[in-house]
KEKE-3310 file (N, C-alpha, C; in steps of 0.2 Angstrom, whole numbers, plus 5000, padded with zeros to 4 digits):
npx = (5029:5026:5035:5046:5045:5043:5057:5064:5059:5064:5078:5079:5075:5085:5094:5092:5096:5104:5095:5087:5094:5097:5083:5081:5090:5083:5071:5075:5080:5068:5060:5067:5066:5052:5050:5059:5053:5040:5041:5049:5041:5030:5034:5037:5025:5018:5026:5023:5008:5011:5015:5003:4996:5002:5003:4993:4987:4990:4996:4990:4998:5004:5019:5030:5044:5050:5060:5060:5058:5068:5066:5075:5077:5064:5064:5076:5076:5084:5102:5115:5111:5114:5110:5114:5112:5097:5082:5070:5053:5040:5026:5010:5005:4993:4982:4974:4956:4955:4942:4935:4943:4944:4931:4931:4940:4933:4924:4930:4932:4941:4946:4943:4940:4942:4951:4950:4964:4971:4986:4993:5008:5008:5009:5005:4997:4994:4990:5005:5012:5020:5019:5026:5019:5008:4992:4978:4968:4953:4940:4930:4924:4928:4941:4941:4936:4948:4959:4953:4948:4939:4940:4951:4950:4952:4945:4930:4922:4921:4910:4908:4916:4912:4900:4905:4911:4924:4931:4942:4952:4964:4981:4985:4998:5002:4990:4994:5006:5003:4994:4980:4963:4946:4935:4944:4951:4962:4975:4980:4993:4999:5013:5013:5009:4995:4982:4971:4958:4954:4943:4945:4938:4941:4951:4964:4973:4984:4996:5008:5021:5027:5016:5006:5010:5011:5001:4985:4967:4956:4940:4941:4936:4938:4953:4956:4951:4959:4972:4969:4964:4955:4938:4941:4955:4966:4978:4981:4976:4971:4972:4963:4964:4958:4966:4980:4993:4995:4996:5007:5006:4994:4996:5005:4996:4987:4994:4998:4986:4981:4992:4998:5008:5009:5010:5015:5012:5021:5033:5033:5037:5048:5061:5058:5051:5062:5069:5061:5063:5076:5075:5068:5077:5087:5081:5076:5088:5096:5087:5087:5099:5101:5092:5100:5111:5105:5101:5114:5117:5109:5113:5126:5122:5115:5124:5134:5124:5123:5135:5136:5127:5131:5132:5118:5113:5119:5113:5100:5100:5105:5094:5085:5080:5080:5091:5083:5075:5083:5087:5075:5072:5082:5080:5067:5068:5076:5065:5055:5063:5064:5050:5043:5053:5051:5038:5038:5046:5038:5029:5037:5042:5029:5026:5036:5036:5023:5027:5036:5027:5020:5031:5033:5035:5040:5036:5038:5038:5038:5031:5015:5016:5014:5019:5029:5025:5018:5017:5006:5003:4996:5003:5016:5019:5016:5026:5037:5036:5036:5048:5056:5054:5058:5072:5078:5074:5082:5094:5095:5094:5106:5116:5107:5105:5118:5118:5110:5116:5128:5137:5134:5141:5154:5154:5151:5162:5172:5168)
npy = (5014:5027:5031:5031:5039:5051:5052:5052:5064:5074:5073:5079:5092:5096:5100:5111:5119:5110:5100:5108:5111:5098:5095:5106:5101:5091:5097:5107:5098:5090:5100:5106:5095:5095:5106:5106:5094:5098:5108:5102:5090:5098:5104:5093:5087:5099:5098:5085:5089:5096:5088:5080:5091:5094:5082:5068:5053:5042:5043:5038:5035:5036:5030:5037:5037:5025:5011:5005:4989:4984:4981:4971:4965:4957:4950:4941:4935:4928:4930:4942:4958:4974:4990:5005:5023:5025:5032:5040:5035:5043:5045:5045:5052:5048:5040:5025:5021:5029:5034:5024:5016:5024:5023:5010:5011:5019:5010:5003:5000:5005:5016:5034:5043:5048:5057:5064:5071:5083:5090:5105:5114:5132:5150:5164:5177:5194:5210:5219:5209:5193:5176:5160:5145:5133:5125:5115:5104:5098:5089:5098:5096:5082:5084:5092:5083:5076:5087:5095:5108:5119:5124:5132:5142:5160:5169:5170:5156:5137:5133:5141:5139:5127:5132:5142:5142:5144:5146:5150:5146:5154:5152:5161:5166:5167:5176:5188:5191:5194:5204:5201:5200:5195:5191:5197:5194:5182:5178:5164:5155:5140:5129:5124:5136:5139:5150:5156:5163:5167:5167:5174:5166:5162:5163:5153:5147:5136:5137:5133:5139:5133:5129:5138:5149:5146:5138:5135:5130:5123:5118:5100:5098:5110:5112:5101:5106:5116:5111:5104:5091:5076:5071:5060:5062:5060:5061:5059:5051:5055:5048:5045:5038:5028:5026:5034:5031:5018:5018:5015:5002:4999:5006:4998:4986:4992:4997:4983:4979:4987:4990:5003:5015:5018:5029:5032:5043:5044:5040:5050:5061:5060:5066:5077:5070:5062:5071:5075:5063:5065:5076:5070:5060:5069:5076:5067:5062:5072:5076:5064:5064:5076:5071:5060:5067:5075:5063:5059:5070:5069:5056:5060:5070:5061:5052:5060:5063:5052:5049:5060:5056:5046:5042:5044:5033:5022:5023:5021:5008:5001:5002:4995:4995:4988:4983:4984:4994:5006:5007:5010:5023:5032:5029:5034:5047:5051:5048:5057:5069:5067:5066:5078:5087:5083:5088:5102:5104:5100:5111:5122:5117:5119:5132:5139:5133:5139:5152:5151:5148:5160:5169:5178:5172:5173:5165:5169:5168:5156:5147:5149:5154:5161:5160:5150:5132:5123:5108:5103:5091:5080:5067:5068:5076:5065:5056:5063:5065:5052:5046:5056:5052:5038:5040:5047:5038:5027:5033:5036:5022:5015:5022:5021:5008:5004:5012:5004:4993:4996:4993:4995:4993:4996:5009:5015:5010:5019:5031)
npz = (5189:5192:5200:5193:5182:5190:5196:5182:5178:5188:5186:5174:5175:5184:5178:5167:5157:5149:5145:5139:5128:5121:5117:5109:5099:5093:5089:5080:5070:5067:5062:5052:5042:5040:5035:5023:5017:5014:5005:4995:4992:4988:4976:4969:4967:4961:4948:4944:4941:4931:4922:4919:4913:4902:4894:4890:4899:4891:4874:4859:4843:4827:4824:4813:4813:4817:4813:4796:4788:4774:4756:4753:4765:4766:4755:4757:4771:4779:4782:4778:4776:4772:4770:4764:4767:4768:4760:4770:4769:4762:4771:4778:4793:4799:4809:4806:4804:4815:4823:4824:4832:4843:4849:4852:4862:4872:4877:4886:4904:4911:4905:4904:4896:4878:4867:4851:4841:4830:4825:4820:4813:4815:4808:4817:4814:4816:4813:4813:4820:4820:4825:4828:4831:4836:4832:4838:4832:4840:4847:4857:4869:4872:4875:4885:4895:4898:4901:4909:4904:4904:4917:4915:4908:4904:4898:4888:4882:4881:4876:4864:4854:4849:4843:4833:4818:4813:4825:4838:4852:4862:4869:4885:4885:4872:4868:4875:4868:4856:4858:4857:4859:4864:4850:4841:4825:4819:4808:4801:4795:4786:4786:4773:4766:4765:4770:4783:4790:4807:4822:4838:4852:4864:4879:4886:4901:4905:4914:4910:4902:4890:4883:4885:4878:4865:4859:4852:4852:4841:4831:4826:4814:4807:4807:4799:4787:4785:4783:4772:4773:4773:4782:4791:4794:4808:4819:4833:4846:4862:4878:4894:4909:4923:4933:4932:4936:4932:4919:4911:4909:4904:4891:4886:4882:4874:4863:4859:4855:4844:4836:4834:4840:4857:4869:4886:4899:4909:4902:4892:4899:4907:4909:4918:4928:4932:4939:4949:4957:4962:4969:4980:4985:4989:4998:5008:5013:5018:5029:5037:5040:5047:5058:5064:5068:5078:5086:5091:5099:5110:5114:5118:5129:5138:5142:5148:5158:5165:5169:5178:5187:5195:5209:5212:5205:5211:5224:5222:5216:5227:5236:5230:5218:5202:5188:5175:5180:5182:5170:5163:5169:5163:5150:5149:5151:5139:5130:5133:5131:5116:5113:5116:5110:5097:5095:5096:5086:5075:5076:5073:5060:5053:5055:5048:5035:5032:5031:5021:5011:5009:5002:4988:4972:4956:4942:4929:4911:4909:4920:4928:4942:4957:4969:4981:4978:4992:5001:5013:5018:5030:5033:5033:5044:5054:5051:5053:5068:5073:5068:5075:5088:5088:5085:5095:5105:5102:5102:5116:5122:5121:5132:5143:5145:5148:5161:5169:5171:5180:5194:5209:5221:5217:5214:5226:5233:5227:5232)
capx = (5030:5025:5042:5052:5043:5046:5065:5066:5057:5068:5084:5078:5074:5090:5099:5086:5100:5107:5089:5084:5100:5094:5077:5083:5093:5078:5066:5078:5080:5061:5057:5071:5064:5045:5049:5061:5049:5035:5044:5051:5035:5026:5037:5035:5017:5018:5029:5017:5003:5012:5015:4995:4993:5005:5002:4988:4989:4991:4994:4991:4999:5007:5027:5033:5051:5052:5064:5056:5060:5068:5064:5081:5075:5059:5066:5081:5076:5091:5108:5117:5109:5116:5108:5116:5108:5090:5079:5065:5048:5035:5021:5005:5004:4986:4978:4969:4950:4953:4937:4932:4947:4942:4924:4931:4942:4928:4919:4934:4930:4948:4947:4937:4939:4947:4950:4955:4967:4976:4990:4998:5012:5006:5011:4999:4997:4989:4993:5012:5016:5019:5022:5026:5015:5004:4985:4976:4960:4951:4933:4933:4921:4932:4948:4939:4936:4955:4963:4947:4951:4934:4942:4957:4947:4953:4940:4927:4919:4922:4903:4908:4921:4907:4896:4910:4917:4932:4933:4950:4954:4972:4984:4986:5004:5000:4986:4998:5011:4999:4990:4974:4956:4940:4932:4949:4952:4969:4977:4984:4996:5002:5019:5011:5007:4987:4981:4964:4954:4951:4941:4947:4932:4942:4958:4965:4980:4986:5001:5014:5023:5028:5009:5001:5013:5011:4996:4978:4963:4951:4937:4945:4936:4942:4960:4956:4950:4965:4977:4966:4964:4948:4936:4945:4962:4967:4985:4982:4971:4973:4967:4963:4963:4954:4972:4986:4999:4995:4996:5012:5005:4988:4998:5008:4991:4984:4999:4998:4980:4980:4997:5000:5012:5006:5016:5011:5013:5029:5038:5033:5039:5054:5065:5053:5050:5068:5072:5057:5066:5082:5074:5066:5083:5091:5077:5077:5096:5098:5082:5089:5106:5100:5089:5105:5115:5102:5102:5121:5118:5106:5117:5131:5120:5113:5131:5136:5120:5124:5142:5135:5122:5133:5129:5110:5111:5121:5108:5094:5101:5105:5087:5080:5079:5083:5094:5078:5071:5087:5087:5069:5073:5085:5077:5061:5071:5077:5058:5053:5066:5062:5043:5043:5057:5047:5031:5041:5049:5031:5026:5042:5041:5023:5026:5042:5032:5018:5030:5039:5021:5019:5036:5032:5038:5038:5038:5040:5034:5037:5027:5011:5016:5014:5021:5031:5021:5021:5012:5005:5000:4997:5007:5023:5020:5016:5032:5042:5036:5038:5054:5060:5054:5062:5078:5080:5074:5088:5100:5094:5094:5113:5118:5102:5106:5124:5117:5106:5123:5133:5138:5133:5147:5161:5152:5153:5169:5175:5167)
capy = (5018:5033:5034:5031:5045:5057:5053:5055:5072:5076:5072:5083:5098:5098:5102:5113:5121:5104:5097:5112:5110:5092:5096:5109:5097:5087:5102:5110:5092:5089:5107:5107:5090:5096:5112:5103:5089:5101:5112:5097:5087:5103:5105:5087:5087:5103:5095:5080:5092:5100:5082:5080:5096:5094:5076:5064:5048:5038:5045:5034:5040:5032:5033:5036:5038:5019:5009:5000:4985:4986:4976:4965:4961:4954:4944:4938:4936:4925:4932:4948:4964:4982:4995:5012:5029:5023:5039:5040:5035:5048:5041:5049:5051:5047:5033:5022:5020:5032:5035:5017:5014:5028:5020:5004:5012:5021:5005:5001:5002:5008:5022:5038:5047:5048:5063:5064:5077:5084:5096:5107:5121:5138:5156:5168:5185:5200:5216:5218:5203:5187:5172:5153:5140:5127:5123:5108:5103:5094:5089:5102:5093:5077:5088:5095:5078:5074:5091:5100:5115:5124:5127:5135:5148:5166:5173:5166:5148:5131:5131:5146:5135:5123:5136:5146:5137:5147:5149:5148:5148:5154:5152:5168:5169:5169:5182:5193:5193:5196:5209:5199:5200:5191:5194:5198:5191:5182:5175:5158:5153:5134:5128:5124:5142:5141:5155:5156:5168:5163:5173:5173:5166:5161:5162:5148:5147:5130:5137:5130:5143:5129:5128:5145:5154:5144:5133:5136:5125:5125:5112:5096:5099:5116:5111:5097:5110:5121:5106:5101:5084:5072:5071:5055:5062:5061:5060:5056:5049:5056:5043:5046:5032:5029:5027:5037:5029:5011:5020:5011:4994:4999:5008:4993:4982:4996:4996:4977:4978:4992:4991:5010:5018:5021:5032:5034:5051:5043:5040:5057:5067:5056:5070:5080:5065:5060:5078:5074:5058:5066:5080:5065:5057:5073:5079:5062:5061:5079:5076:5060:5066:5080:5069:5057:5071:5076:5058:5059:5075:5066:5051:5062:5072:5056:5048:5064:5064:5045:5050:5064:5054:5039:5041:5042:5025:5018:5023:5018:5000:4999:5003:4989:4996:4983:4986:4987:5000:5011:5008:5013:5030:5036:5028:5038:5055:5051:5048:5064:5074:5066:5069:5086:5091:5083:5091:5109:5103:5100:5117:5125:5117:5121:5139:5140:5131:5143:5159:5150:5148:5167:5172:5180:5170:5175:5160:5170:5165:5148:5144:5154:5154:5168:5158:5142:5126:5120:5104:5103:5084:5077:5061:5071:5076:5059:5052:5067:5064:5045:5046:5060:5048:5033:5041:5048:5032:5023:5036:5035:5015:5013:5023:5020:5001:5004:5013:4998:4987:4998:4990:5001:4992:4999:5016:5015:5011:5024:5037)
capz = (5184:5193:5203:5187:5179:5194:5196:5176:5177:5192:5182:5168:5178:5188:5172:5162:5150:5146:5144:5133:5121:5118:5114:5103:5093:5090:5087:5073:5066:5064:5059:5045:5039:5040:5030:5016:5014:5012:4999:4989:4989:4984:4970:4965:4965:4954:4942:4941:4938:4924:4917:4917:4908:4896:4891:4892:4902:4885:4870:4853:4837:4822:4824:4806:4814:4818:4806:4792:4784:4767:4752:4754:4772:4764:4749:4760:4778:4781:4778:4780:4772:4774:4765:4766:4765:4765:4760:4774:4766:4763:4773:4781:4801:4799:4811:4802:4808:4822:4826:4827:4838:4849:4851:4856:4869:4876:4880:4892:4910:4915:4902:4907:4890:4873:4863:4844:4839:4824:4826:4815:4816:4810:4810:4819:4811:4819:4812:4812:4824:4818:4829:4826:4836:4833:4832:4838:4831:4845:4850:4863:4874:4875:4877:4892:4900:4899:4904:4912:4900:4906:4924:4914:4904:4908:4895:4883:4884:4877:4870:4859:4850:4845:4839:4829:4814:4813:4831:4840:4859:4862:4876:4888:4883:4865:4867:4876:4864:4849:4860:4855:4863:4862:4845:4836:4820:4817:4801:4802:4789:4788:4782:4765:4763:4766:4775:4786:4796:4813:4826:4845:4855:4871:4881:4891:4904:4909:4919:4908:4896:4884:4880:4884:4872:4858:4857:4851:4850:4835:4830:4822:4805:4804:4806:4793:4781:4785:4781:4766:4774:4774:4788:4793:4795:4815:4820:4838:4851:4869:4883:4901:4912:4929:4937:4928:4939:4929:4912:4907:4908:4900:4885:4882:4881:4869:4857:4856:4852:4839:4831:4834:4845:4863:4874:4892:4902:4913:4896:4889:4904:4910:4912:4924:4934:4936:4943:4956:4961:4964:4975:4985:4988:4993:5004:5014:5014:5023:5034:5040:5042:5053:5064:5066:5072:5084:5090:5093:5104:5115:5117:5122:5135:5142:5144:5153:5164:5169:5174:5184:5192:5196:5216:5213:5202:5218:5229:5217:5216:5234:5239:5227:5210:5198:5182:5170:5183:5181:5162:5161:5170:5158:5143:5149:5149:5132:5125:5135:5126:5110:5111:5117:5104:5089:5094:5095:5078:5070:5076:5070:5053:5050:5054:5043:5028:5030:5030:5014:5006:5007:4999:4982:4967:4949:4938:4922:4906:4909:4924:4930:4950:4962:4977:4980:4980:4998:5003:5021:5019:5038:5034:5035:5051:5057:5049:5057:5076:5074:5067:5080:5094:5088:5085:5102:5110:5100:5106:5123:5124:5124:5138:5148:5146:5153:5168:5173:5173:5184:5200:5215:5226:5215:5215:5234:5235:5224:5235)
cpx = (5030:5032:5047:5050:5045:5053:5067:5065:5063:5075:5084:5077:5079:5094:5095:5090:5102:5100:5086:5089:5098:5088:5078:5085:5087:5074:5070:5077:5074:5059:5060:5067:5057:5046:5053:5057:5044:5036:5045:5045:5031:5028:5036:5028:5015:5021:5024:5010:5004:5013:5008:4993:4997:5006:4996:4991:4991:4989:4995:4992:5003:5015:5030:5041:5054:5056:5059:5060:5062:5067:5069:5079:5069:5061:5071:5080:5081:5097:5109:5116:5110:5115:5110:5112:5101:5086:5071:5059:5043:5028:5017:5006:4997:4985:4974:4963:4952:4948:4933:4936:4945:4935:4926:4935:4938:4924:4923:4933:4935:4949:4941:4936:4944:4945:4953:4959:4971:4979:4994:5001:5009:5010:5005:5002:4991:4992:5001:5016:5013:5023:5021:5023:5012:4996:4983:4969:4959:4943:4933:4930:4925:4938:4946:4938:4943:4959:4958:4950:4945:4936:4949:4956:4948:4947:4937:4925:4922:4916:4904:4912:4917:4902:4899:4913:4923:4934:4940:4950:4962:4974:4985:4992:5005:4996:4990:5003:5009:4994:4983:4969:4951:4937:4938:4950:4960:4970:4982:4987:5000:5009:5018:5009:4999:4986:4973:4962:4952:4948:4942:4940:4934:4949:4959:4972:4981:4992:5007:5015:5024:5021:5005:5004:5013:5005:4989:4974:4957:4946:4941:4944:4938:4949:4961:4955:4956:4972:4975:4967:4956:4945:4938:4951:4963:4973:4986:4976:4973:4969:4968:4960:4960:4961:4978:4992:5001:4995:5000:5010:4999:4991:5002:5002:4988:4989:5000:4992:4978:4985:5000:5004:5009:5010:5013:5015:5020:5034:5039:5037:5044:5059:5063:5053:5056:5071:5067:5060:5072:5081:5071:5072:5087:5088:5077:5084:5097:5094:5085:5096:5106:5097:5095:5109:5111:5103:5109:5122:5114:5110:5123:5128:5119:5118:5135:5132:5121:5130:5140:5131:5124:5131:5122:5109:5113:5116:5102:5094:5102:5099:5083:5079:5084:5086:5088:5074:5076:5088:5081:5069:5077:5083:5070:5064:5073:5071:5055:5056:5064:5055:5041:5048:5054:5041:5033:5043:5044:5029:5031:5042:5035:5024:5031:5037:5027:5022:5033:5033:5019:5024:5034:5036:5036:5040:5039:5035:5034:5032:5022:5012:5017:5017:5024:5026:5023:5015:5013:5001:5002:5002:5015:5025:5020:5023:5038:5042:5038:5045:5059:5061:5059:5070:5081:5080:5080:5094:5101:5095:5101:5116:5113:5104:5113:5123:5113:5111:5128:5132:5139:5140:5154:5159:5154:5158:5174:5174:5171)
cpy = (5026:5036:5035:5039:5051:5057:5055:5063:5076:5078:5078:5090:5100:5102:5105:5116:5115:5100:5101:5111:5103:5092:5100:5107:5093:5091:5104:5104:5090:5095:5108:5100:5092:5102:5110:5099:5092:5105:5107:5093:5092:5105:5099:5086:5092:5101:5089:5082:5095:5094:5080:5085:5096:5089:5072:5058:5043:5043:5039:5037:5035:5035:5032:5036:5030:5016:5004:4995:4986:4980:4969:4961:4955:4949:4939:4938:4933:4927:4940:4954:4969:4986:5002:5018:5028:5030:5036:5040:5041:5046:5046:5047:5050:5040:5031:5020:5022:5032:5028:5014:5018:5025:5013:5006:5015:5016:5001:5004:5006:5015:5027:5043:5048:5054:5064:5071:5078:5091:5099:5113:5127:5145:5160:5175:5189:5206:5215:5212:5197:5181:5165:5150:5135:5127:5116:5108:5097:5094:5092:5098:5086:5079:5090:5090:5075:5080:5097:5108:5121:5127:5132:5141:5155:5170:5169:5160:5143:5130:5135:5143:5131:5126:5141:5141:5138:5149:5146:5150:5148:5154:5160:5171:5171:5176:5188:5196:5196:5202:5208:5199:5196:5195:5196:5192:5190:5178:5170:5155:5146:5134:5127:5131:5144:5145:5155:5160:5165:5168:5170:5172:5163:5161:5158:5151:5141:5130:5135:5134:5140:5128:5135:5151:5152:5140:5137:5131:5127:5118:5108:5097:5106:5116:5107:5101:5114:5118:5103:5093:5082:5072:5065:5055:5064:5058:5057:5055:5050:5052:5045:5041:5033:5029:5027:5033:5021:5013:5017:5005:4994:5002:5003:4987:4986:4996:4989:4977:4981:4991:4998:5011:5021:5022:5035:5041:5050:5043:5047:5063:5064:5060:5075:5076:5063:5066:5077:5068:5059:5072:5076:5063:5062:5076:5073:5061:5067:5078:5070:5060:5070:5077:5064:5061:5073:5070:5058:5064:5072:5061:5054:5065:5067:5052:5053:5063:5056:5046:5055:5061:5046:5038:5040:5035:5021:5017:5020:5011:4998:4998:4998:4989:4991:4985:4988:4993:5008:5012:5012:5021:5034:5035:5033:5046:5056:5052:5054:5069:5073:5068:5076:5090:5090:5088:5099:5109:5103:5107:5122:5125:5120:5129:5141:5138:5136:5150:5157:5150:5155:5171:5172:5175:5170:5169:5162:5168:5158:5144:5149:5152:5161:5167:5151:5138:5123:5115:5103:5096:5082:5072:5063:5073:5070:5056:5057:5065:5057:5044:5049:5055:5043:5035:5043:5043:5028:5026:5036:5027:5014:5015:5022:5012:5000:5007:5008:4993:4990:4996:4995:4999:4996:5007:5019:5016:5016:5031:5037)
cpz = (5186:5196:5197:5183:5183:5195:5189:5175:5182:5190:5177:5170:5182:5184:5166:5156:5146:5142:5137:5126:5117:5114:5108:5097:5090:5086:5081:5068:5062:5060:5052:5040:5037:5034:5023:5014:5010:5006:4993:4986:4985:4977:4965:4962:4959:4949:4940:4938:4931:4919:4915:4912:4902:4892:4894:4896:4897:4879:4863:4847:4832:4822:4817:4807:4815:4812:4803:4790:4777:4763:4752:4760:4770:4759:4753:4767:4781:4779:4781:4776:4775:4768:4767:4763:4763:4766:4764:4769:4766:4765:4777:4789:4803:4803:4807:4806:4815:4826:4829:4833:4844:4853:4855:4862:4875:4880:4885:4898:4913:4911:4903:4899:4883:4868:4857:4843:4833:4825:4820:4816:4810:4812:4811:4817:4813:4819:4810:4814:4820:4822:4827:4833:4832:4835:4832:4837:4835:4843:4856:4870:4877:4878:4884:4897:4901:4902:4908:4909:4903:4913:4922:4910:4907:4904:4890:4886:4879:4871:4865:4853:4846:4840:4833:4824:4813:4819:4834:4848:4859:4869:4878:4887:4876:4864:4870:4872:4857:4851:4857:4860:4861:4856:4839:4831:4818:4811:4802:4796:4791:4784:4774:4762:4763:4772:4777:4791:4801:4819:4834:4848:4863:4872:4886:4894:4908:4914:4916:4901:4890:4880:4879:4878:4866:4855:4857:4850:4846:4835:4826:4814:4803:4803:4800:4787:4780:4782:4774:4766:4774:4781:4793:4796:4802:4815:4827:4842:4859:4873:4891:4904:4919:4934:4933:4930:4934:4921:4908:4905:4902:4892:4881:4879:4874:4862:4854:4852:4845:4833:4831:4840:4851:4869:4880:4894:4905:4907:4893:4893:4909:4913:4918:4929:4936:4941:4951:4960:4965:4969:4980:4989:4992:4999:5010:5016:5019:5029:5038:5043:5049:5059:5068:5070:5078:5088:5094:5099:5110:5118:5121:5129:5139:5145:5149:5159:5168:5173:5179:5189:5196:5204:5216:5209:5206:5223:5227:5218:5223:5238:5236:5221:5206:5191:5177:5173:5182:5173:5160:5163:5166:5151:5144:5148:5141:5128:5127:5130:5118:5108:5111:5111:5098:5089:5093:5088:5073:5070:5072:5062:5049:5049:5049:5036:5027:5028:5023:5008:5004:5004:4991:4977:4960:4944:4930:4918:4905:4913:4926:4938:4952:4968:4975:4982:4986:4999:5010:5022:5027:5038:5036:5041:5056:5057:5054:5064:5077:5073:5072:5086:5093:5087:5091:5107:5108:5103:5112:5127:5126:5131:5144:5149:5150:5160:5171:5174:5178:5190:5206:5220:5223:5215:5222:5236:5233:5227:5241)
residu = (MET:ASN:VAL:ILE:LEU:THR:ILE:ALA:LYS:THR:HIS:LEU:LEU:SER:LYS:PRO:LYS:GLN:THR:LEU:VAL:ALA:MET:LEU:GLY:VAL:THR:PHE:GLY:ILE:GLY:MET:PHE:ILE:MET:MET:ILE:SER:LEU:MET:THR:GLY:LEU:ASN:ASN:PHE:THR:GLU:ASP:LEU:THR:LYS:ILE:SER:SER:ALA:ASP:ILE:ARG:LEU:TYR:LYS:ASP:VAL:THR:GLU:PRO:ARG:SER:THR:ILE:LEU:ASP:ARG:ILE:HIS:PRO:ILE:GLY:LEU:ASN:HIS:VAL:HIS:SER:VAL:LYS:PRO:LYS:ASN:GLU:SER:ASP:LYS:ILE:ARG:ASN:ALA:ARG:GLN:ILE:ALA:GLU:ILE:LEU:ARG:GLU:ASP:PRO:GLU:ILE:ILE:GLY:VAL:ALA:PRO:ARG:LEU:THR:SER:GLN:VAL:PHE:TYR:ASN:PHE:GLY:PRO:VAL:LYS:LEU:ASN:GLY:SER:VAL:ALA:GLY:VAL:ASP:ILE:LEU:GLU:GLU:ASP:LYS:LEU:PHE:ASN:LEU:SER:SER:LYS:MET:LYS:ALA:GLY:SER:LEU:SER:ALA:LEU:ILE:THR:THR:SER:ASN:GLY:LEU:ILE:ILE:GLY:SER:GLY:LEU:ALA:LYS:LYS:LEU:SER:ALA:LYS:LEU:GLY:ASP:LEU:LEU:ILE:LEU:THR:THR:PRO:GLN:GLY:VAL:THR:TYR:SER:MET:LYS:VAL:VAL:GLY:ILE:PHE:GLN:LEU:GLY:LEU:GLY:GLU:ILE:ASP:ASN:VAL:ARG:SER:TYR:SER:ASN:ILE:SER:THR:VAL:GLN:LYS:LEU:LEU:GLY:LYS:ASP:ALA:GLY:TYR:ILE:THR:ASP:LEU:ASN:ILE:LYS:THR:THR:ASP:TYR:ARG:SER:ALA:LYS:LEU:LYS:ALA:GLU:LYS:ILE:GLN:ALA:THR:PHE:GLY:GLU:LYS:ALA:GLU:ASP:TRP:GLU:THR:ALA:ASN:SER:THR:LEU:LEU:ALA:GLY:ALA:ILE:ILE:ARG:ASP:ILE:MET:THR:TYR:SER:VAL:SER:ILE:THR:LEU:LEU:ILE:VAL:ALA:GLY:PHE:GLY:ILE:TYR:ASN:ILE:LEU:ASN:MET:THR:ILE:TYR:ASN:LYS:MET:LYS:ASP:ILE:ALA:ILE:LEU:LYS:ALA:THR:GLY:PHE:ALA:ALA:LYS:ASP:VAL:THR:ALA:ILE:PHE:LEU:THR:GLN:SER:LEU:ILE:ILE:GLY:LEU:LEU:GLY:SER:LEU:MET:GLY:LEU:ILE:MET:GLY:PHE:VAL:PHE:SER:LEU:LEU:LEU:ALA:GLN:VAL:PRO:PHE:ASP:GLY:GLY:GLU:LEU:LEU:ALA:LEU:ASP:SER:LEU:PRO:ILE:ASN:PHE:ASP:PRO:GLN:TYR:TYR:VAL:ILE:GLY:ILE:VAL:PHE:GLY:VAL:LEU:THR:THR:ALA:LEU:ALA:GLY:TRP:ILE:PRO:SER:ARG:LYS:ALA:GLY:TYR:ILE:ASP:PRO:ILE:GLU:ILE:ILE:ARG:GLY:ILE)
# end
């Protein structure tokens, strides 16, 4: 093996420019793979975090939009009944026995928390400024279990909402538009024309403009009073599970058990997640293409090397080297190129990713981002070096095998 390594090294160093070009092909392939996958997976992780901010693992609610059977369907269940222009029934979106359902769900070992919620569209009035938005009546401690609101507070605290009957925690974007700060009184007007004075006791920032610019939180009893509803009026139960990736199956079981609509986070954010899948496909397609191109480069270089080393191959085989030994010499060259090129590619990819993470990026009102989200997960570096070495090994195996079967007598005769 030492002899094989020595000969392989001699061949590589005898043509340094050719060897360097082959290594750079692998280096740039791996480097671009690392940079692209770090950026794309970083964006995908950020997208997934946004889905967890904007929606619970499972949302249990009464779906008033589902089609209802008509009286004809109940009187004549068999037959052709067709009713035109059915007027939607004016029914409440309240979940019956919501608090009892929440207690039952909390006993489930697969569920971490259950947060009741009552949401209403409102107009925020602060001096001459009037904005449309929504107020969510919540049990703030349960809500904190689901969305970790305490870590998102920019001013004030969650405990202040518990001790203030007319307290309000507003989004940072909403606070900016209203020019409101802690202690200010806002007038909230419901679509029914009811007005209520609320005191700002906190400001939060989830990082998603869709929420930060319109939403506020208050005690659920306050919102019930604002809407003129009883203490049992709850429209949503937000549920956090131990494994959010299995929420779809859990949602189906909950819906079958309680008869209310249970929507998992994947269904609620299907558009965002579809974008993540497309980005993954593009990333891996481009990266694999780059590595295959680098592999063709190595294949061509080894073919040329074998052609130029015909006399050396003849001498080696004439002195007793077997076909497998000659194959091993050229395959070793390919593996050395692949390993060194991959290692340099990892370094280049890490440096490029690090520089990319420093580039300023303004998310505007939509996203609270100062720079691009880059993922430095070590598993992608392992994938990069393994794939780089395998690609170059495969590219070098065909010409190496060809070199092993060259007949030295034909070469000597040709001389």
